[in-house]
N, C-alpha and C positions, 0 to 999 in steps of 0.2 A: 757477077761478086762483087767484084769492089760498084758498076752500074747502081747494083741494088742497094748497097749500103749507104749512096753517098745519096740516093733517093729518098732513103728513109733516115737519115742520121747524116746531115750536111756537113757540119763539122768535124767530118772525121778526118783523119791526116792516115794519109802512107805515104809507106815507105819501099821503092823496090830494089832489088838488086840481083843481077849474075854469078855473084863473086862464089868463089868453090867453100867457101867457109861463109857462114852467118854467126849473130850469136845474139840472144836475148838474154837482158840482165835487170837485173830490177834494183835499183842505186838506195831504194828507200830508207830503206834501215840505217842503211849508212852515210845518208844525207841529211837525215830527219826530217824526210819528203821533200827537201829541195830536190832533188831528180825524184823522178819515177823510173818505169819498165822503157829501156832504149833498146832499139835495132841497129846493127851496128856489122860490118865489114873486117876488123882487126879488130883484138881481142883489145876493151877498155881497160882504163887503169881504175884500178879504188884510189878514188878520191883525194887526194893532198901525200899519195905514194908513185910510187914505180913497182909495184907490183900487180900483175896482171889481174884484175875481177873475176871472179867465178862466175862463170856463163850458161847457159844452156846453148849446146855449139848442135849447127846443123849445117851437114855437112851433102854439098850440092856439088859434090864432081860432074855432073853435065851440063850445071853451069845454066839451069833452069832461070827464068825470070819468077822470082818468088816478090810478092808483094808482102804487107804486115801491116795490122792497123794494130794500132794500141788505142785501146780502151781509155774512154776519158771515165775519172772516178764515178761522177754523177751522169754517164751517157743514157743509162735504162732504168725505166721510170714504172711503176704499177699505175693503173688505173686513177688511184687517189696522189700520183706525183709522189710518188715514195721511190727511194732507189731500190733496185732490187739488187741482189749479189747478183756477180759475174765475176769470169776471172778477166787477167790482163793482156789477152790479144787471141788475135786471130791470124792465122797465113794461106797462103794460097797461092796457087799457081797465078800469073798474069792471065795465062792462055785463059779466054773465057769458055771452053766450052763446058756443057751440062755435067760433064760425067767425070770434072775432078776431083780431086778429092780436096777439103781441108782441114786444116790442125789449129785446134783451143788451147791456149798454153796458160797456165797457171804456174807460176814460179815464186818457190817460197826463202829468199834467202834469210835460212835461220841457220844457225847451230846443228846439227845431226841429232843434238839430243832432244830436238824439240820437233823433229819432224812426227811422232805418235800424234803432237797434240793440233797439229794439222790436216791431220791424214783424211779425214772425213769433210773438212770444209772444201780443201782443193777438188774432190770428186765432186763436193756441191756447187760446188763456183763455177766448174765444167759444163755438167747438166743443164744448170740451171740457162745459163747461157747460149749454148745448144739451142734450149726450148724456145728464149725468147726470135732467136734466128727462124726457127720455124714455123715457131709464129704467125711473124711478119712476112714470110716468103723470101727471104733473102738465103735459104736453103731448102732442099726439097728433097731428094731420095741420094745425095754426093754422098760419099765414101764421109766419116766425120770420126778422124782421129781427137784427144784427150791426150796432150803430153800435160805430163804431170813431173816436175824438176824442180828438184831441190842442190840447186850448184855448189852448196858449201860440201856436202858428203860427197867423200873420197869414194866411194864405189859406185860407181855408175849403177849396176843393177840392184834397187831396194824396192825389186817387187813386194817383197814379203813384209815389206814394212807398213805400205800401200793398202795391198790386199792381205785381208787377212789369207786366201785360200784361191784357188784356182777356180772352184764354184764362184766366189763372189765377182770374181772380173767377170764368169762367162755372163753369169745372169748381170750385171749391168750393161753388157752388151747386147743382151737380148731383148730388156727392154729398154734403153734409149739408145741400140746403134750407135755407140760412141766404140770405139776401140782403142781402149788407153792406152798408155806407154810413159810408164815410173821410170823415168832417165833422165840423161845430163846430154844425152849426145843421140841425133837424130839422123839418121840415112835419108835424104831424099834422094829416092830409087826414081822413079815415074816421077806424073801429074799424076795419078792415080795411087803413087805407094811410100810411103813412109814406113824405116825401120827401125829399131829401137839399136843399138850400138853398143854393146855388152862389151 
């Protein structure tokens, strides 16, 4: 996976960790775009503060080597050179076996009341990025997850806010072969399986 990404997008930057807890956070709004999405092994703090930042938490109790590729804002282009809609990043096991899974992440560091404003956009951004990866041959038949995180929302489970009902979730899975996980905490079970922690 990493080799394919580097071959097609040579400017790709990767972070790798075996830490038992990992954090993906979006500093864009809180820093006026001076900082963007970041991958950490410890909980980062809100800029100019001693308060912990709201993050997407990846529980990695088996301490798998996890690779994260945070996308550049202008990384994906169409045939006319225009920017394509995409999510924030992708993470996957460092193990290069063909049957590993990978997870595309869209994280919105916004107030809970604004979730409804973004609920359709976040799904579209993940679907678009997965399609780019499939079109480029970066992924083939691997299990694909789409993690939607609104870390400022106190309750971890907000499926009802993102999906109108279970039917919508099933239709999206059947059509795009993406297992959506709306959550702020993901448990990495093994190289193939992720579950949303409630």
